[in-house]
Every structure is written in structure tokens, then in C-alpha cells.
C-alpha positions, 0 to 999 in steps of 0.5 A: 124599383130603384131607390129614389136617391139614384134617379138623379144625376150624381155626377155634375157637368165638368170640364171633363165632359164632351158638352154641345151648346151654350154654357148659359142654356137653361136646360141640360140634357145628358145622355149616358149612351153606348156607340153599338146600342141600337136604341142609342142610334135611334135616339141620335137623330132625336137629340140632333132635332132637339138641339135644332128645335131647342137652340141656345136653350139646350146644352147636350152632354154624352157620357159613354156607358158601354155595355161590354157584355151585350156589345163586343166593340162598344167599349172600344168605340168609346175609347175611339171616341175619347182619342178623337177628342184628345185630338179635337174631333170628339164630336165628329167621331161620336156622330161618325160611331152613330151612323156607322153602328154596324162596322166599329171593329178596330179596321172601321175605327181606323178608317173612321180616324182617317176620314176625320183627318186624325193623326193616324199613328197617334190615335191607333197607339192610343186605341191600341194602349187603352189610353182612354179606358180610364176615362170611359171608366169614370163615366160608367162609374158616374152612370151607375152612381145614378142608377143607369143600368140600359142605354140610353139613359138620359137626365133633363136638369139632372132628372131621369127621364123615365118615358120614352127617348123620342122627341116628343117626350124629351121635348116635353121635359126640356119645355117643362124645365125651361118653364120652371127656369123661367118662373124662378127666374120671374119670382126672383125679379118680383 
């Protein structure tokens, strides 16, 4: 059993993170994920559905946690997402990678760059030179500090999800976080 201190988010959400949603959202969902992990692939549409359902109450943060001992293309895919992010298309590449998990080799990553309208030469050079390997390593290290050992690992307002990564389980955690936030606000106002 992991030490309870490792079951919460250690690295606060910062400008370095990839964030979708309102900065004023009352709930933040953080995923440590691996683009080649089939479980992360299954969770990807769940997160989309949660975002749609909770709207401005939810912001989503993705941090890469490539399981390189298990997934041969995970590190390259994570670096490709960062390279796309440097050109303002992180989320487009993020979605593309999860929607094409069976084809994450270098050739397919280059096709993705073209499909997304990236500067192909810049993308190819940055991926080949491992320009974003350090950025991915920072995500992995922050995950390890939080007790992450597998993917996906989710945190709702800094608290690790110990249940399934399905809509019902995550939705219930998010609803509870919203309720707690509203109770806290009501107490301050009274």
C-alpha cells in the first residue's frame, strides 16, 4: 500500500501544463497518461464526455507518463505531442494520438504533423533531437512523486482517484468536489 502522502498531487498546476477549460473552474482533473496505453485510450472519450457534461466547472490537465518498458512508442508520442504544442497544436496532436494508438511509429507521427498543418521540418528536427525529452521527464518525475505507477492515473482537485476511470466514478468525484466547493463558498458568505 502506498504511503497516503503520495496519493495527492505534488506539483501544482502551472503555466507549463497543458490545460483545457476555464481557469476559474472549481474542479481540476489531472491525468497522468501514456499515448500507447490501451486503458488511457479507453479513458480518452470518457474525459471528453466529462468536459462536455461539466462545462466551465471543470478544467482538464494532461501530463505525460510514458510507460517505456511496456510501450515502445510511448516516449516518442509524448515528445511528438510536446513538439506539436510548441507550434500551438498540443491538444490536436493529443487527440490524434489517442485516436490512432495503433500507429505511433515515427512515420505515422510525421503523417500526423502534416495532417495537423505543423511545420513538418521543425517537427521532424525537434522529435529527432529529443528537444522535449526533458519536458516529458518532468511530467514523469512529478507523477512518481505522487505515487503514479500505472496509467491512467487521475487526480480530482489534487486527490487521487482510487476507483475506476469511467464516467460514473470520475463524474461522482467531480460532483462531490463541486458540492464541497459550493459548501465552502456558502460558509464564507455566511
